[in-house]
C-alpha positions as CSV (number, residue, x, y, z in Angstrom):
1,M,-51.1,41.6,-39.1
2,K,-50.6,38.2,-40.5
3,H,-47.6,37.7,-42.9
4,H,-47.4,35.1,-45.3
5,I,-44.3,32.8,-45.1
6,L,-43.2,34.2,-48.4
7,D,-43.6,37.7,-47.9
8,K,-41.1,40.3,-49.3
9,T,-39.6,40.1,-45.8
10,F,-38.7,36.3,-46.3
11,W,-37.1,37.1,-49.3
12,V,-35.3,40.4,-48.2
13,Y,-33.6,38.4,-45.3
14,T,-32.8,35.3,-47.4
15,A,-30.9,37.5,-50.2
16,I,-28.9,39.3,-47.1
17,A,-27.9,36.0,-45.7
18,V,-26.9,34.7,-48.9
19,A,-24.9,37.7,-49.5
20,C,-23.3,38.0,-46.2
21,W,-22.1,34.1,-46.8
22,C,-20.6,34.8,-50.1
23,V,-18.8,37.7,-48.9
24,G,-17.6,36.1,-45.4
25,T,-16.6,32.8,-47.5
26,G,-15.0,34.9,-50.5
27,L,-13.0,36.5,-48.1
28,M,-11.9,33.7,-46.3
29,F,-10.9,31.4,-49.5
30,L,-8.8,34.2,-50.3
31,L,-7.0,35.0,-47.0
32,Y,-6.5,31.1,-46.7
33,N,-6.2,29.9,-50.4
34,C,-4.4,32.8,-52.0
35,L,-2.5,35.1,-49.5
36,H,-1.9,31.7,-47.2
37,V,-3.0,33.3,-43.9
38,G,-3.8,31.1,-40.7
39,Y,-6.9,29.2,-40.7
40,W,-8.3,30.8,-37.8
41,I,-7.6,34.1,-38.7
42,A,-9.2,33.6,-42.1
43,S,-12.1,32.4,-40.5
44,A,-12.2,35.1,-37.8
45,C,-12.2,37.8,-40.5
46,N,-15.0,35.5,-42.3
47,Y,-17.2,35.5,-39.0
48,L,-16.5,39.7,-38.6
49,V,-16.9,40.7,-41.7
50,G,-20.1,38.5,-42.7
51,G,-21.8,39.0,-39.2
52,T,-21.3,42.9,-39.3
53,M,-22.6,42.9,-42.9
54,S,-25.6,41.0,-41.8
55,Y,-26.2,43.2,-38.8
56,F,-26.0,46.6,-41.0
57,L,-28.4,45.3,-43.8
58,N,-30.9,43.6,-41.7
59,R,-31.1,46.5,-39.4
60,K,-32.0,48.8,-42.3
61,Y,-33.7,46.5,-44.9
62,T,-35.1,43.5,-43.3
63,F,-36.5,45.0,-39.7
64,H,-36.5,48.8,-40.6
65,S,-34.7,50.2,-37.5
66,H,-33.4,53.7,-37.2
67,D,-31.7,52.7,-33.8
68,N,-28.1,54.0,-33.9
69,R,-27.3,52.8,-30.4
70,L,-23.8,51.6,-30.3
71,R,-24.2,49.3,-27.4
72,L,-26.4,47.1,-29.4
73,L,-23.5,46.6,-32.4
74,A,-20.8,46.3,-29.5
75,K,-22.9,43.5,-27.8
76,Y,-23.5,41.6,-31.5
77,V,-20.2,41.7,-32.1
78,L,-19.0,40.6,-28.4
79,H,-21.4,37.7,-29.1
80,M,-19.7,36.7,-32.4
81,V,-16.2,36.8,-30.6
82,V,-17.0,35.0,-27.5
83,C,-18.6,32.2,-29.8
84,Y,-15.3,32.2,-32.1
85,F,-12.8,31.6,-29.0
86,V,-15.2,29.0,-27.7
87,S,-14.9,27.2,-31.0
88,Y,-11.0,27.8,-30.7
89,S,-10.4,26.2,-27.7
90,L,-12.5,22.9,-28.5
91,A,-9.2,21.3,-29.6
92,P,-8.3,20.4,-26.0
93,V,-11.6,19.2,-25.2
94,V,-11.5,16.7,-28.5
95,T,-8.2,15.8,-27.3
96,K,-9.4,15.0,-23.4
97,F,-12.4,13.2,-24.5
98,V,-10.6,10.9,-26.9
99,L,-8.0,10.1,-23.9
100,D,-10.7,9.6,-21.5
101,V,-11.9,6.9,-23.7
102,M,-9.1,5.1,-24.1
103,T,-8.0,5.2,-20.4
104,S,-11.4,3.9,-19.6
105,Y,-12.0,1.4,-22.3
106,G,-9.2,0.9,-24.6
107,L,-7.5,-2.0,-22.1
108,N,-11.0,-4.0,-22.6
109,A,-10.4,-3.9,-26.9
110,C,-7.3,-5.6,-27.0
111,P,-4.4,-3.3,-27.7
112,P,-2.5,-2.7,-29.8
113,L,-5.5,-0.8,-31.0
114,L,-6.4,1.1,-34.4
115,V,-8.6,4.3,-33.3
116,G,-10.7,6.0,-35.6
117,V,-11.7,9.3,-34.6
118,G,-15.2,11.2,-36.2
119,I,-15.2,15.0,-35.7
120,G,-18.8,16.5,-36.8
121,T,-21.7,19.1,-36.3
122,S,-23.5,16.2,-34.5
123,V,-23.3,13.1,-32.3
124,E,-25.0,10.8,-35.6
125,V,-22.5,12.1,-38.2
126,A,-19.5,11.9,-35.8
127,A,-19.8,8.2,-35.2
128,L,-20.5,7.7,-39.2
129,Q,-17.0,9.8,-39.4
130,S,-15.2,7.5,-36.9
131,K,-16.1,4.2,-38.5
132,K,-15.1,5.5,-41.4
133,A,-11.9,6.5,-40.2
134,L,-11.4,3.3,-38.9
135,M,-11.7,1.8,-42.3
136,R,-8.8,3.8,-43.6
137,R,-5.5,2.1,-44.5
138,I,-2.7,1.9,-41.5
139,G,-0.4,4.7,-42.1
140,S,-2.5,6.8,-43.9
141,H,-3.2,10.5,-42.8
142,N,-5.9,12.8,-43.1
143,P,-5.4,15.6,-46.5
144,N,-5.9,18.5,-43.7
145,P,-2.1,19.3,-42.5
146,K,-3.8,20.1,-38.9
147,A,-5.9,17.1,-38.8
148,A,-2.9,14.9,-39.7
149,K,-0.8,16.8,-37.3
150,M,-3.7,16.1,-34.5
151,E,-3.5,12.0,-35.4
152,R,0.1,12.0,-34.7
153,L,-0.2,14.1,-31.5
154,L,-3.0,11.7,-30.3
155,E,-0.9,8.8,-31.4
156,D,2.1,9.6,-29.1
157,G,-0.6,11.1,-26.2
158,I,-2.1,7.4,-26.0
159,N,1.3,5.5,-26.3
160,A,2.4,7.5,-23.5
161,I,-0.5,6.3,-21.1
162,G,1.2,2.9,-21.4
163,L,-1.5,0.5,-22.1
164,G,0.6,-1.7,-23.9
165,P,0.4,-4.6,-26.2
166,Q,-2.7,-6.8,-24.6
167,G,-2.8,-4.6,-21.5
168,L,0.7,-5.6,-20.1
169,R,2.2,-2.0,-20.5
170,G,4.5,-0.9,-22.6
171,K,4.9,2.1,-25.1
172,N,3.3,0.5,-28.3
173,S,-0.7,1.2,-27.7
174,V,-1.9,1.7,-31.0
175,L,-1.4,1.0,-34.3
176,G,-2.2,4.4,-35.6
177,V,-5.0,6.8,-34.9
178,N,-7.2,8.4,-37.8
179,I,-9.6,11.1,-37.8
180,E,-12.2,12.0,-40.4
181,N,-14.0,15.2,-39.7
182,S,-17.0,17.4,-41.9
183,A,-18.2,21.0,-41.7
184,R,-19.8,21.9,-38.9
185,H,-21.0,25.3,-37.2
186,P,-18.7,26.9,-34.6
187,S,-21.0,26.6,-32.0
188,V,-21.6,22.8,-31.6
189,I,-19.4,19.6,-32.0
190,G,-19.7,16.0,-31.9
191,V,-17.3,13.8,-31.3
192,A,-16.8,10.0,-31.4
193,V,-14.6,7.3,-30.8
194,N,-14.3,3.7,-32.7
195,V,-11.7,1.5,-32.0
196,G,-10.5,-1.8,-34.1
197,C,-8.4,-4.7,-31.9
198,W,-5.1,-5.5,-33.1
199,S,-6.0,-8.3,-35.5
200,H,-8.7,-5.4,-37.4
201,R,-9.3,-6.4,-40.9
202,R,-10.3,-4.6,-43.7
203,G,-11.7,-5.3,-46.9
204,H,-13.5,-4.0,-49.7
205,I,-16.1,-6.0,-51.8
206,V,-18.2,-4.3,-54.9
207,F,-21.6,-5.4,-55.6
208,D,-23.8,-4.4,-58.8
209,K,-27.5,-4.3,-59.4
210,E,-27.4,-8.0,-59.7
211,L,-25.8,-8.6,-56.4
212,N,-22.7,-10.1,-58.1
213,Y,-19.8,-9.0,-55.9
214,T,-16.1,-8.3,-56.6
215,I,-13.5,-8.5,-54.3
216,D,-10.6,-6.2,-55.0
217,S,-8.9,-6.1,-51.7
218,H,-8.0,-9.6,-51.2
219,S,-7.0,-12.5,-53.7
220,E,-8.2,-16.4,-53.2
221,V,-11.5,-15.5,-51.5
222,D,-14.9,-16.9,-52.2
223,F,-18.2,-17.1,-50.4
C-alpha cells in the first residue's frame, strides 16, 4: 500500500514531535532558569519526560500499537539513559583532545599561544567556532559560567605542560584559552582547535555596499 509523503501519519508524527519538544524544553527551562536546578539534571528531565511522552503517544496515535509489553519501554528508557551518560562523559574527551593537540603541535606555533576551541554538532561548525574564539579579545570569557570555567581549567592544564615561551620550557605557554560552542545533539560532538602565536593580531574592518571601509579597532591605518 502506497502512502503519500504528506498523509495523516506524517502530520500526526510531526505534531507529536513538536508537542514533546515543547514539553521537554519547557520543563528544562523551568528547572534551569526559574528553579535554578543544575544543567545536567534539568537536561536529563527534558530527555526523560520528552522521550517517554514521545514513546507512548507515537505508539498509540502514529503506529496504533496495542502492545503493552513493559520490556519495550524498558529498552527505550535504557537507550536514552545510555546516550545521556555518554554525552555527560564527553567533557574529559574534549579536554584530552585539546591537550593532545597542544602537546603534539603547540611547540611549532611559537608559544605563548592564544588558543581557540570550537565545540559544535559537526567538525565544520566546530572549525568555524574555533576561529571565532580566536578572534575574541584576550582576557574575555565565555558568557556561560561552565564554559568559562573550562577555559580557565584548559589554560591551567596547557601551562602545566611546560612548553614555555618559544618552546624553551616554562610556566607561561598560553595567552589565553577561548571556547565558543553551539547547540548540538547529545549523541554527536565536533571539536576543533585553532591557535595564534605570541604576535597574534586582531583587527576589525567594516565595509559598506560601495566597498568603503572603516577600521574601528586601530587608528592611523590606511590601505
